[in-house]
Structure formats: C-alpha cells, structure tokens
N, C-alpha and C positions, 0 to 999 in steps of 0.2 A: 677563379676559373679561367683557364687559358682559352685562346681563340678556338682551337680545335674542339675542346670540350663544350664550349658554347654552341658551336655549330651542330655538334652531335646531339645536343639536348633538345634542339628546336623540333625536329620531327616527332620525338617522343612526347613532348608537351602538346603539340598539335593533335596527335593521335589520342592522347588522354582526354583532351578537351572535347574533341569530336565524339569520342565514345561516351563521354558524360552527357553531352547534349542528346545523343541518340537514346541513351538509357532514360533520361528524363522525359523525352518525348513519348517513349513507350509507356512509361509509368503514368504520364498525364493522360494518355488515351484510355488506360484502364480506369483511372479516376473519373474521367468524363463518362465512361460507360456506367459506372456505379451510380453516379449522380443522375444520369438520364433515366436509369431504371428505377430510381428511388421513388417511393410513394410518400415519404415524409422527410422533410428537411432535417428534422430532429433525430433521425435514426443514427445509431452508432456508425454504421457503414458509410452513410452520407457524410457525416461530420468528419470521419477519418479520411474520406476521399477529398473533401474540401481542404483539410489541413495538409494532406500529402500533396495536393496540387500546388499549394503555396510553397511548399518545400521544394518541389520540382522547379518552380520559378527561380528560387534562390540558387539551386544547383546550376541551372542554365546560366544565370548571371555570373556565377563564379567561373564557369567554363569559358564564357565570353571574355572575362578579364584575363584568363590564362592565354587565350588566343591573342589578345591585345598585347600582353607582355611578351609572348613569343615573337610577335610582329616587331615590337620595339627592339628586341634583342637582335633579330635579323637585320634590321636597319642599322643598328649600332655596329654589328660585325662588318657589314658592308662598308660603313663609313670608315671604320678602322683600317680595313684592307684597301680602300680606294686611295 
C-alpha cells in the first residue's frame, strides 16, 4: 500500500471502529434493560442478553484494536514523511 492509500484508509478505519463501538453500546443498553426487567436468571431472554453482552465486549475490544492500528499507521506515515 502506498503512502497516499495508507493515509486515505485511516479515516475510514476510524469511522468503522467508532461506529462499531456505538453499535455495541446500543446493543449493550438493550441487553442491560432485558436483564434488569428479568424475573429469572435462567430465562431464555436473560441468558441470551448475558451472552450478547459478552459478545458486545468482544466487538468493542476489536474496535479498540482497530483504532490502535490506525493510530500506529498514522504515526508510521508521519515518521516516513518527516
């Protein structure tokens, strides 16, 4: 990937990661509402919400790694250009 393509990919990666974090946050809020309204820990809805909340954590961690990689790429491009 050349320098220009690297620079052009950074905003897209950051937008994707930010969007993923926002989507995970919204899903986590829904899961929290389901869990809070639940009468039984063993109900299907509660268990599904608990599993989904764990999945949202993994999505958020992956998005954070994407942000970190974009940051490293930015630093690398700046170092090359400097």
